[in-house]
MDTraj code that builds the backbone (N, CA, C; nanometers):
import mdtraj as md
import numpy as np

residues = "MET SER ALA ALA SER GLU PRO ALA ARG ARG GLU PRO GLY ALA ARG PRO ILE ASP GLU GLU ALA ARG ASP LEU ALA VAL ALA ILE ALA ARG VAL ALA ASP GLY LYS GLN GLY SER GLN ILE LEU VAL LEU GLN VAL GLY ASP VAL LEU GLY VAL THR GLU TYR PHE VAL ILE ALA SER ALA SER ASN ARG ARG LEU VAL LYS THR LEU VAL ASP GLU ILE GLU GLU GLN ILE ARG GLU GLN THR GLY ARG SER PRO LEU ARG THR GLU GLY VAL ARG GLU GLN GLN TRP VAL LEU VAL ASP TYR GLY ASP LEU LEU ILE HIS VAL PHE THR PRO ASP LYS ARG ALA PHE TYR ASP LEU GLU ARG LEU TRP SER LYS ALA PRO ARG VAL PRO ILE PRO GLU GLU ALA PRO VAL GLU GLY".split()
xyz = np.array([
    [-2.4427, 1.5744, -1.0973],
    [-2.3291, 1.5025, -1.2111],
    [-2.3688, 1.4358, -1.3317],
    [-2.2749, 1.5166, -1.3814],
    [-2.2426, 1.4100, -1.5324],
    [-2.1667, 1.2877, -1.5417],
    [-2.1947, 1.1666, -1.6036],
    [-2.1837, 1.0622, -1.6116],
    [-1.9791, 1.0729, -1.6781],
    [-1.9702, 1.1692, -1.7201],
    [-1.7729, 1.1862, -1.7521],
    [-1.7443, 1.2604, -1.6252],
    [-1.8090, 1.2941, -1.5169],
    [-1.7485, 1.3505, -1.4024],
    [-1.7704, 1.2566, -1.3018],
    [-1.8425, 1.1653, -1.3338],
    [-1.8339, 1.0415, -1.1974],
    [-1.7423, 0.9585, -1.1704],
    [-1.7154, 0.9254, -1.0386],
    [-1.6073, 0.8551, -1.0026],
    [-1.5974, 0.6862, -1.0812],
    [-1.4860, 0.6610, -1.1294],
    [-1.5081, 0.4998, -1.1784],
    [-1.5233, 0.4436, -1.0299],
    [-1.6186, 0.3458, -1.1356],
    [-1.6997, 0.2698, -1.0185],
    [-1.6115, 0.1030, -1.0712],
    [-1.6447, -0.0078, -0.9800],
    [-1.5675, -0.1375, -0.9784],
    [-1.7081, -0.1477, -1.0227],
    [-1.8061, -0.2372, -0.9598],
    [-1.9074, -0.2903, -1.0597],
    [-2.0125, -0.2786, -1.0093],
    [-2.1479, -0.3052, -1.0397],
    [-2.2925, -0.2016, -1.0338],
    [-2.3242, -0.2159, -0.9085],
    [-2.2982, -0.1508, -0.8107],
    [-2.3450, -0.1477, -0.6663],
    [-2.2378, -0.1350, -0.5746],
    [-2.1084, -0.1338, -0.6585],
    [-1.9635, -0.1286, -0.5599],
    [-1.9864, 0.0428, -0.5515],
    [-1.8635, 0.0428, -0.4324],
    [-1.8529, 0.2045, -0.3529],
    [-1.7383, 0.2311, -0.5057],
    [-1.7287, 0.4265, -0.4955],
    [-1.6301, 0.4341, -0.6382],
    [-1.5397, 0.4417, -0.5623],
    [-1.4073, 0.4014, -0.6984],
    [-1.2861, 0.3958, -0.6413],
    [-1.2052, 0.4887, -0.6175],
    [-1.1542, 0.5159, -0.4887],
    [-1.0859, 0.6105, -0.4689],
    [-0.8937, 0.6189, -0.4844],
    [-0.9996, 0.7360, -0.6250],
    [-0.8314, 0.7352, -0.7341],
    [-0.7201, 0.8236, -0.6460],
    [-0.7213, 0.8917, -0.5231],
    [-0.6296, 0.9415, -0.4499],
    [-0.5929, 0.8454, -0.3861],
    [-0.6418, 0.7104, -0.3072],
    [-0.5512, 0.6097, -0.2591],
    [-0.5117, 0.5736, -0.3228],
    [-0.5200, 0.4815, -0.4163],
    [-0.4761, 0.4414, -0.5137],
    [-0.3737, 0.5063, -0.5653],
    [-0.3391, 0.5960, -0.6168],
    [-0.2508, 0.6655, -0.6764],
    [-0.1643, 0.6546, -0.5554],
    [-0.1858, 0.6962, -0.4596],
    [-0.0448, 0.7040, -0.3178],
    [-0.0343, 0.5711, -0.3008],
    [-0.1255, 0.4413, -0.3124],
    [-0.0874, 0.3411, -0.3129],
    [0.0177, 0.2968, -0.4156],
    [-0.0217, 0.3179, -0.5140],
    [0.1100, 0.2619, -0.6235],
    [0.2216, 0.3366, -0.5955],
    [0.2230, 0.4856, -0.5919],
    [0.3462, 0.5752, -0.5527],
    [0.4486, 0.5222, -0.4124],
    [0.3590, 0.4780, -0.3358],
    [0.4904, 0.4078, -0.2352],
    [0.5273, 0.2733, -0.2923],
    [0.4233, 0.1498, -0.3739],
    [0.5254, 0.0473, -0.4420],
    [0.6382, 0.0762, -0.4944],
    [0.6131, 0.1782, -0.6098],
    [0.7307, 0.2513, -0.6908],
    [0.8110, 0.2961, -0.5428],
    [0.8308, 0.3393, -0.4642],
    [0.9081, 0.3874, -0.3685],
    [0.9911, 0.2748, -0.2849],
    [0.8689, 0.2032, -0.2576],
    [0.9688, 0.0934, -0.1760],
    [1.0191, 0.0052, -0.3154],
    [1.0094, -0.0353, -0.4399],
    [1.0839, -0.0715, -0.5866],
    [1.1973, 0.0127, -0.6168],
    [1.2290, 0.1346, -0.5535],
    [1.3283, 0.1600, -0.5389],
    [1.4617, 0.1733, -0.5098],
    [1.3860, 0.1055, -0.3187],
    [1.4714, 0.0933, -0.1987],
    [1.5050, -0.0360, -0.1724],
    [1.5200, -0.1238, -0.3100],
    [1.4746, -0.2570, -0.3000],
    [1.4319, -0.3292, -0.2168],
    [1.2897, -0.3382, -0.2539],
    [1.1458, -0.3727, -0.1894],
    [1.1738, -0.5012, -0.2557],
    [1.1272, -0.6035, -0.2649],
    [1.1064, -0.7242, -0.4054],
    [0.9391, -0.7731, -0.3416],
    [0.8849, -0.8539, -0.4364],
    [0.7615, -0.8536, -0.4468],
    [0.6510, -0.8134, -0.3730],
    [0.6325, -0.6669, -0.4781],
    [0.5615, -0.5694, -0.4020],
    [0.4173, -0.5845, -0.4945],
    [0.3086, -0.5829, -0.4119],
    [0.1699, -0.5946, -0.4964],
    [0.1156, -0.4583, -0.3610],
    [0.0161, -0.4559, -0.4923],
    [-0.1043, -0.3595, -0.4318],
    [-0.2308, -0.4179, -0.4212],
    [-0.3067, -0.4316, -0.3483],
    [-0.4259, -0.5046, -0.3248],
    [-0.5712, -0.3814, -0.2913],
    [-0.6627, -0.3901, -0.3805],
    [-0.7574, -0.3153, -0.3612],
    [-0.8771, -0.4158, -0.2368],
    [-0.9049, -0.3509, -0.1400],
    [-0.9313, -0.4422, -0.0451],
    [-1.0576, -0.3918, 0.0433],
    [-1.0836, -0.2924, -0.0464],
    [-1.2010, -0.2026, 0.0186],
    [-1.3511, -0.2482, 0.0129],
    [-1.3834, -0.3109, -0.0774],
    [-1.4697, -0.4175, -0.0738],
    [-1.5045, -0.5177, -0.0109],
    [-1.3846, -0.5821, 0.0388],
    [-1.3789, -0.6865, 0.1021],
    [-1.3808, -0.6616, 0.2663],
    [-1.2763, -0.5611, 0.2587],
    [-1.2731, -0.5677, 0.4293],
    [-1.3870, -0.3959, 0.4991],
    [-1.3821, -0.3031, 0.4300],
    [-1.4409, -0.1918, 0.4812],
    [-1.3830, -0.0996, 0.5286],
    [-1.2438, -0.1647, 0.6212],
    [-1.1850, -0.0533, 0.6993],
    [-1.0896, 0.0408, 0.6377],
    [-1.0454, 0.0092, 0.5204],
    [-0.9390, 0.0644, 0.4364],
    [-0.9729, 0.0579, 0.2895],
    [-0.8767, 0.1044, 0.2026],
    [-0.8854, 0.0866, 0.0429],
    [-0.8198, 0.0023, -0.0108],
    [-0.6867, 0.0390, 0.0651],
    [-0.5604, -0.0711, -0.0389],
    [-0.4483, -0.1340, 0.0660],
    [-0.3849, -0.2311, 0.0509],
    [-0.2802, -0.2930, 0.0996],
    [-0.2125, -0.2550, 0.0205],
    [-0.0994, -0.2464, 0.0245],
    [0.0162, -0.2143, -0.0130],
    [0.1193, -0.3525, 0.0376],
    [0.2006, -0.4306, 0.0121],
    [0.2614, -0.5400, 0.0320],
    [0.4260, -0.5405, -0.0155],
    [0.4947, -0.5467, 0.0866],
    [0.6534, -0.5557, 0.0357],
    [0.7081, -0.6585, 0.1305],
    [0.8368, -0.6842, 0.0160],
    [0.9201, -0.8039, 0.1076],
    [1.0331, -0.7175, 0.1811],
    [1.1326, -0.7151, 0.2325],
    [1.2430, -0.6936, 0.2214],
    [1.3712, -0.8100, 0.2954],
    [1.4610, -0.7799, 0.2452],
    [1.5814, -0.9512, 0.2528],
    [1.6196, -0.9138, 0.4005],
    [1.6097, -0.8087, 0.4816],
    [1.6912, -0.8254, 0.6303],
    [1.5597, -0.7174, 0.7195],
    [1.6203, -0.7404, 0.8431],
    [1.5177, -0.6482, 0.9025],
    [1.6015, -0.5095, 0.9073],
    [1.6897, -0.5126, 0.8285],
    [1.7706, -0.3110, 0.8170],
    [1.7292, -0.2663, 0.7223],
    [1.6559, -0.3777, 0.6012],
    [1.5942, -0.3090, 0.4646],
    [1.4170, -0.2675, 0.5364],
    [1.3528, -0.3533, 0.5932],
    [1.2445, -0.3679, 0.6754],
    [1.2489, -0.1857, 0.7198],
    [1.3163, -0.1549, 0.8041],
    [1.2892, 0.0068, 0.8591],
    [1.3506, 0.0889, 0.7299],
    [1.4629, 0.0795, 0.6790],
    [1.4998, 0.1821, 0.5591],
    [1.4279, 0.1565, 0.4558],
    [1.3209, 0.0692, 0.3987],
    [1.1463, 0.0978, 0.3319],
    [1.0462, 0.1756, 0.3965],
    [1.0530, 0.1370, 0.5080],
    [0.9339, 0.2272, 0.6231],
    [0.9916, 0.3885, 0.5912],
    [1.1200, 0.3594, 0.6779],
    [1.1398, 0.5209, 0.6327],
    [1.1313, 0.5920, 0.5375],
    [1.1971, 0.5370, 0.4513],
    [1.1915, 0.5905, 0.2839],
    [1.0272, 0.6590, 0.2759],
    [0.9522, 0.5277, 0.2592],
    [0.7999, 0.5443, 0.2157],
    [0.7519, 0.6491, 0.3197],
    [0.7254, 0.6419, 0.4413],
    [0.7550, 0.7892, 0.5173],
    [0.7713, 0.9196, 0.4546],
    [0.9163, 0.9347, 0.4757],
    [0.9721, 1.0427, 0.4522],
    [0.8987, 1.0812, 0.2630],
    [0.8925, 1.0304, 0.1585],
    [0.8653, 1.0356, 0.0599],
    [0.7220, 1.0699, 0.0355],
    [0.6391, 0.9973, 0.0961],
    [0.5330, 1.0520, 0.1115],
    [0.4602, 1.2264, 0.2029],
    [0.5267, 1.1761, 0.3177],
    [0.5278, 1.3473, 0.3746],
    [0.6067, 1.4518, 0.2932],
    [0.7209, 1.4383, 0.2245],
    [0.7695, 1.5292, 0.1182],
    [0.6644, 1.5969, 0.0257],
    [0.5886, 1.4645, -0.0333],
    [0.5150, 1.4829, -0.1306],
    [0.4014, 1.5117, -0.1790],
    [0.2921, 1.4348, 0.0263],
    [0.1986, 1.4893, 0.0440],
    [0.1483, 1.5733, 0.1364],
    [0.2403, 1.5971, 0.2138],
    [0.2380, 1.6511, 0.3367],
    [0.1572, 1.5456, 0.4311],
    [0.1492, 1.4414, 0.4480],
    [0.0626, 1.3016, 0.5014],
    [0.1756, 1.2454, 0.6122],
    [0.1408, 1.2167, 0.7189],
    [0.2067, 1.1086, 0.7706],
    [0.1188, 0.9873, 0.8232],
    [0.1795, 0.8736, 0.8483],
    [0.0699, 0.8061, 0.9368],
    [-0.0333, 0.8315, 1.0356],
    [-0.0898, 0.7647, 1.0410],
    [-0.1970, 0.7646, 1.1486],
    [-0.1313, 0.7187, 1.2701],
    [-0.1063, 0.5724, 1.2177],
    [0.0210, 0.4840, 1.3656],
    [0.0771, 0.3801, 1.2414],
    [0.1931, 0.3511, 1.3120],
    [0.2896, 0.2630, 1.2791],
    [0.2965, 0.1127, 1.3777],
    [0.3125, 0.0066, 1.3391],
    [0.2936, -0.0699, 1.4434],
    [0.4818, -0.1845, 1.3630],
    [0.5170, -0.2354, 1.4886],
    [0.6035, -0.3390, 1.4258],
    [0.7677, -0.2531, 1.3840],
    [0.7795, -0.1549, 1.4260],
    [0.9277, -0.0824, 1.4137],
    [1.0212, -0.1556, 1.5044],
    [1.0036, -0.1601, 1.6352],
    [1.0843, -0.2456, 1.6809],
    [1.1523, -0.3562, 1.6242],
    [1.0492, -0.4226, 1.6573],
    [1.0889, -0.6120, 1.5441],
    [1.1750, -0.5854, 1.4522],
    [1.0893, -0.4960, 1.3293],
    [1.1467, -0.5066, 1.2439],
    [1.1146, -0.6591, 1.1577],
    [1.0231, -0.6800, 1.1682],
    [0.9882, -0.8196, 1.0966],
    [0.8876, -0.8100, 1.0283],
    [0.7192, -0.7294, 1.0213],
    [0.6282, -0.6977, 1.0149],
    [0.6103, -0.5843, 1.0358],
    [0.6074, -0.4627, 0.9711],
    [0.6468, -0.3325, 0.9993],
    [0.4962, -0.3339, 0.9162],
    [0.3652, -0.2517, 1.0117],
    [0.2426, -0.1765, 0.9250],
    [0.2197, -0.0136, 0.9670],
    [0.1968, 0.0280, 0.8531],
    [0.1983, 0.1782, 0.8387],
    [0.0797, 0.1982, 0.8080],
    [0.0303, 0.2690, 0.8816],
    [-0.1646, 0.3395, 0.8518],
    [-0.1721, 0.4227, 0.8420],
    [-0.2252, 0.4641, 0.6777],
    [-0.2377, 0.5978, 0.5957],
    [-0.4207, 0.6094, 0.6490],
    [-0.4686, 0.5357, 0.6800],
    [-0.6154, 0.5921, 0.6737],
    [-0.6797, 0.5032, 0.5925],
    [-0.7057, 0.5587, 0.4503],
    [-0.7308, 0.4484, 0.3306],
    [-0.6460, 0.3510, 0.2533],
    [-0.5156, 0.3508, 0.3361],
    [-0.4383, 0.2234, 0.2785],
    [-0.3209, 0.1968, 0.4255],
    [-0.3095, 0.0417, 0.3698],
    [-0.2246, 0.0204, 0.5235],
    [-0.0978, -0.0232, 0.4247],
    [0.0263, -0.0408, 0.4535],
    [0.1561, -0.0818, 0.3998],
    [0.1816, -0.1521, 0.5093],
    [0.2444, -0.3134, 0.4193],
    [0.2984, -0.4173, 0.5202],
    [0.4021, -0.4018, 0.4034],
    [0.5341, -0.4331, 0.5561],
    [0.6575, -0.4739, 0.4778],
    [0.7038, -0.5735, 0.5714],
    [0.7436, -0.6747, 0.5046],
    [0.7446, -0.7988, 0.5743],
    [0.9455, -0.8599, 0.5065],
    [0.9712, -0.8908, 0.6542],
    [1.1173, -0.9733, 0.6004],
    [1.0444, -1.1168, 0.5306],
    [1.1144, -1.1821, 0.4585],
    [1.0549, -1.3345, 0.4069],
    [0.9954, -1.4246, 0.5157],
    [1.0499, -1.4480, 0.6103],
    [0.9967, -1.5862, 0.6768],
    [0.8428, -1.5016, 0.7572],
    [0.8307, -1.3959, 0.7834],
    [0.6796, -1.3397, 0.8161],
    [0.6099, -1.3222, 0.7222],
    [0.6115, -1.2532, 0.5767],
    [0.5933, -1.3025, 0.4649],
    [0.5133, -1.4373, 0.4871],
    [0.5770, -1.5502, 0.4633],
    [0.5691, -1.6807, 0.4342],
    [0.4653, -1.7105, 0.4761],
    [0.4893, -1.6917, 0.6101],
    [0.3986, -1.7108, 0.7468],
    [0.2291, -1.6592, 0.7702],
    [0.2236, -1.5672, 0.7526],
    [0.0857, -1.4365, 0.7687],
    [0.0304, -1.4659, 0.6303],
    [0.1457, -1.4981, 0.5175],
    [0.0285, -1.5213, 0.3717],
    [-0.1002, -1.4371, 0.3312],
    [-0.0732, -1.3150, 0.3424],
    [-0.1630, -1.2004, 0.3441],
    [-0.2201, -1.2188, 0.1808],
    [-0.1646, -1.2708, 0.1021],
    [-0.1846, -1.2793, -0.0816],
    [-0.2899, -1.3718, -0.0236],
    [-0.2944, -1.4663, 0.0142],
    [-0.3709, -1.5975, -0.0013],
    [-0.5049, -1.5302, 0.0983],
    [-0.4698, -1.4540, 0.2162],
    [-0.5923, -1.4367, 0.3390],
    [-0.6780, -1.3385, 0.2439],
    [-0.6193, -1.2411, 0.1551],
    [-0.7124, -1.1578, 0.0861],
    [-0.7224, -1.1888, -0.1224],
    [-0.6955, -1.3249, -0.1234],
    [-0.6722, -1.3721, -0.2444],
    [-0.7966, -1.3107, -0.3136],
    [-0.9193, -1.2673, -0.2920],
    [-1.0097, -1.2245, -0.3419],
    [-1.0722, -1.0493, -0.4031],
    [-0.9676, -1.0283, -0.3233],
    [-0.9017, -0.8784, -0.3647],
    [-0.8255, -0.8474, -0.5030],
    [-0.8894, -0.7495, -0.5689],
    [-0.8425, -0.7065, -0.6691],
    [-0.7045, -0.6963, -0.6817],
    [-0.6441, -0.7331, -0.7535],
    [-0.4954, -0.6668, -0.7358],
    [-0.4272, -0.5385, -0.9013],
    [-0.3903, -0.4048, -0.8097],
    [-0.3942, -0.3151, -0.8327],
    [-0.2602, -0.3131, -0.9386],
    [-0.2134, -0.2764, -1.1131],
    [-0.1179, -0.2234, -1.1714],
    [-0.0833, -0.1557, -1.1201],
    [0.0729, -0.1846, -1.0725],
    [0.1826, -0.1071, -1.1015],
    [0.2959, -0.0436, -1.2083],
    [0.2291, 0.0577, -1.2653],
    [0.3028, 0.1430, -1.3719],
    [0.4744, 0.1498, -1.3245],
    [0.5188, 0.1933, -1.4401],
    [0.6978, 0.2553, -1.3806],
    [0.6769, 0.3497, -1.3236],
    [0.5947, 0.4824, -1.3770],
    [0.6497, 0.5829, -1.2766],
    [0.4641, 0.5902, -1.2525],
    [0.4581, 0.6370, -1.1105],
    [0.3000, 0.6583, -1.0611],
    [0.3451, 0.8047, -0.9846],
    [0.2859, 0.9014, -1.0242],
    [0.2887, 0.9926, -0.9972],
    [0.2303, 1.0456, -0.8640],
    [0.2859, 1.1077, -0.7754],
    [0.1917, 1.1600, -0.6712],
    [0.1818, 1.2979, -0.6581],
    [0.0356, 1.3649, -0.6126],
    [0.0307, 1.4975, -0.6150],
    [-0.0393, 1.5140, -0.5188],
    [-0.0016, 1.5953, -0.4387],
    [0.0516, 1.6824, -0.3189],
    [-0.1382, 1.7629, -0.2755],
])
top = md.Topology()
chain = top.add_chain()
for i, resn in enumerate(residues, 1):
    res = top.add_residue(resn, chain, resSeq=i)
    for name in ("N", "CA", "C"):
        top.add_atom(name, md.element.get_by_symbol(name[0]), res)
traj = md.Trajectory(xyz[None], top)
């Protein structure tokens, strides 16, 4: 494999960046933004967590919006990539919904639950991924 075709690396000795998972995480962030999600961020947690590559964290102003965001994310990703979540938790309560795609986890919170669990502080060593205005999703 030539140097030009090698995957991008985080730092010497680190695992290669999963560009497909990163692009999907950014696309999910854009979907959440388009449905009135707020305080949206993508964290690259692969090197510090080991069981997934990315977290997408978003807030929704109320429980109904939590459900709307989760439903829209699942629908858009299924339409654009053919992927469905491996599992989804917290849908009944609609305060913190976790959607597991294997290589990335989506957390949608009401503001009080997000403040209580404070994932940004817990995973503060994980790099934040920039979210450009448009994020293409390829299937």
